[in-house]
C-alpha positions as MATLAB code, in Angstrom:
seq = 'MASKLERALSQLRRGRLAAQKEEPKPSSGDSFRAVVEERLRHLEQQLGDLKGRVNGLIFLVAGTALTQVIIKILQ';
ca = [
     -61.466  -14.890   -8.211;
     -58.639  -16.326  -10.293;
     -58.446  -13.214  -12.432;
     -58.046  -10.980   -9.356;
     -55.289  -13.227   -8.086;
     -53.564  -13.235  -11.480;
     -53.753   -9.448  -11.709;
     -52.353   -9.061   -8.201;
     -49.488  -11.434   -8.971;
     -48.644   -9.657  -12.221;
     -48.619   -6.293  -10.419;
     -46.361   -7.741   -7.770;
     -43.978   -9.095  -10.447;
     -43.932   -5.747  -12.264;
     -43.229   -3.938   -9.012;
     -40.352   -6.239   -8.160;
     -38.858   -5.956  -11.641;
     -39.082   -2.173  -11.496;
     -37.452   -2.151   -8.060;
     -34.604   -4.360   -9.311;
     -33.954   -2.082  -12.297;
     -33.652    1.041  -10.166;
     -30.235    1.604   -8.699;
     -30.272    2.455   -5.027;
     -29.118    5.987   -4.278;
     -26.176    6.122   -1.903;
     -27.005    7.796    1.355;
     -24.789   10.315    3.072;
     -23.778    7.623    5.570;
     -22.480    5.425    2.749;
     -20.395    8.228    1.262;
     -19.026    9.149    4.700;
     -18.087    5.511    5.325;
     -16.328    5.324    1.945;
     -14.331    8.483    2.697;
     -13.323    7.181    6.116;
     -12.249    3.823    4.664;
     -10.161    5.574    1.992;
      -8.499    7.748    4.633;
      -7.749    4.697    6.757;
      -6.180    2.895    3.790;
      -4.033    5.950    3.084;
      -3.042    6.212    6.755;
      -2.099    2.515    6.836;
       0.061    3.011    3.760;
       1.805    6.013    5.318;
       2.348    4.089    8.548;
       3.928    1.237    6.579;
       6.262    3.713    4.849;
       7.193    5.248    8.197;
       7.935    1.826    9.702;
      10.209    1.061    6.762;
      12.096    4.324    7.190;
      12.536    3.817   10.947;
      13.830    0.278   10.350;
      16.271    1.603    7.766;
      17.462    4.292   10.169;
      17.961    1.730   12.952;
      20.054   -0.504   10.679;
      22.076    2.510    9.515;
      22.896    3.526   13.095;
      23.667   -0.071   14.105;
      25.884   -0.535   11.062;
      27.748    2.692   11.790;
      28.289    1.721   15.416;
      29.478   -1.749   14.404;
      31.862   -0.235   11.856;
      33.306    2.099   14.496;
      33.829   -0.822   16.898;
      35.593   -2.860   14.188;
      37.812    0.113   13.290;
      38.770    0.594   16.976;
      39.565   -3.135   17.342;
      41.740   -3.233   14.202;
      43.816   -0.169   15.130;
];
């Protein structure tokens, strides 16, 4: 009885060790998720760049308008 139990336990250990050594293969869902996450990161970066450009444009227009008002006042 003990020898059957010992053999079963050793087989179980060997099976678990073999399963741990094997790397899991990525499924198509995992690769799709990775592509979507990369696209979202890229889109967030582009959106941040766009926000920076719009802010710069707003300050340029405001500065130009303020300069024109100051020039009109000083003349």
